[in-house]
C-alpha positions as CSV (number, residue, x, y, z in Angstrom):
1,X,122.9,-100.8,-45.4
2,X,120.8,-103.2,-43.2
3,X,121.7,-106.1,-45.5
4,X,125.5,-105.3,-45.3
5,X,125.3,-105.0,-41.5
6,X,123.5,-108.4,-41.2
7,X,126.1,-110.0,-43.4
8,X,128.9,-108.6,-41.3
9,X,127.1,-109.6,-38.1
10,X,126.7,-113.2,-39.4
11,X,130.4,-113.4,-40.4
12,X,131.5,-112.1,-37.0
13,X,129.1,-113.8,-34.6
14,X,128.5,-117.3,-35.9
15,X,130.9,-120.1,-35.0
16,X,133.5,-121.2,-37.5
17,X,134.2,-117.8,-39.0
18,X,137.7,-116.6,-39.8
19,X,137.5,-113.6,-37.4
20,X,136.3,-115.7,-34.4
21,X,138.1,-115.0,-31.1
22,X,140.5,-112.4,-29.9
23,X,140.2,-108.8,-29.0
24,X,139.6,-107.6,-32.6
25,X,136.7,-110.0,-33.0
26,X,135.2,-109.0,-29.6
27,X,135.5,-105.3,-30.6
28,X,133.7,-105.9,-33.9
29,X,131.0,-108.0,-32.3
30,X,130.4,-105.2,-29.8
31,X,130.0,-102.6,-32.6
32,X,127.8,-104.8,-34.6
33,X,125.6,-105.7,-31.6
34,X,125.2,-102.0,-30.9
35,X,124.2,-101.3,-34.5
36,X,121.7,-104.2,-34.6
37,X,120.1,-102.9,-31.5
38,X,119.7,-99.4,-33.0
39,X,118.0,-100.8,-36.1
40,X,115.9,-103.2,-34.0
41,X,116.9,-106.5,-35.6
42,X,115.7,-109.2,-33.2
43,X,117.3,-112.0,-35.3
44,X,120.5,-111.1,-33.6
45,X,119.3,-112.2,-30.1
46,X,120.3,-115.8,-30.4
47,X,123.8,-115.1,-31.7
48,X,124.3,-112.4,-29.1
49,X,123.4,-114.8,-26.3
50,X,125.9,-117.3,-27.8
51,X,128.6,-114.6,-27.8
52,X,127.9,-114.0,-24.0
53,X,128.1,-117.7,-23.4
54,X,131.4,-118.2,-25.3
55,X,133.3,-115.0,-24.4
56,X,135.5,-115.0,-21.3
57,X,138.4,-113.0,-19.9
58,X,138.9,-109.6,-18.5
59,X,139.5,-108.0,-22.0
60,X,136.1,-109.3,-23.1
61,X,134.1,-107.6,-20.3
62,X,133.6,-104.2,-22.0
63,X,132.4,-106.0,-25.2
64,X,130.0,-108.1,-23.1
65,X,128.6,-104.9,-21.7
66,X,127.8,-103.7,-25.3
67,X,126.2,-107.1,-26.1
68,X,124.1,-107.0,-22.9
69,X,122.9,-103.5,-23.6
70,X,122.0,-104.6,-27.1
71,X,120.1,-107.6,-25.8
72,X,118.2,-105.4,-23.4
73,X,117.2,-103.0,-26.1
74,X,116.2,-105.7,-28.5
75,X,114.3,-107.8,-26.0
76,X,113.0,-105.4,-23.3
77,X,114.4,-107.7,-20.7
78,X,117.0,-106.9,-18.0
79,X,119.1,-110.0,-17.3
80,X,122.5,-108.5,-17.3
81,X,125.2,-111.1,-17.7
82,X,122.9,-114.0,-16.6
83,X,123.3,-116.3,-19.6
84,X,120.9,-118.9,-18.1
85,X,118.1,-116.4,-17.8
86,X,118.8,-115.0,-21.3
87,X,118.8,-118.5,-22.7
88,X,115.5,-119.4,-20.9
89,X,113.8,-116.3,-22.1
90,X,115.0,-116.9,-25.7
91,X,113.9,-120.5,-25.7
92,X,110.5,-119.5,-24.2
93,X,110.8,-121.2,-20.9
């Protein structure tokens, strides 16, 4: 199950994938982010920060909330939608 979930996460989150962009993509990333947080997979942190950085628009806000919640669970940090702070923490600065 974990391997399938990671494969799905990779296909959905990484740039250049066929499902990239749009409401459907955002919804799936939100679901995958939540699942990765539940299983505690910290390898998702970088791609989740990338998602926050590259997702805009009013429709994306609820999915960004899922991603932020997942980042907080995975990292123990509370940076909300502050991409700069997430990036600094992730890069160890």
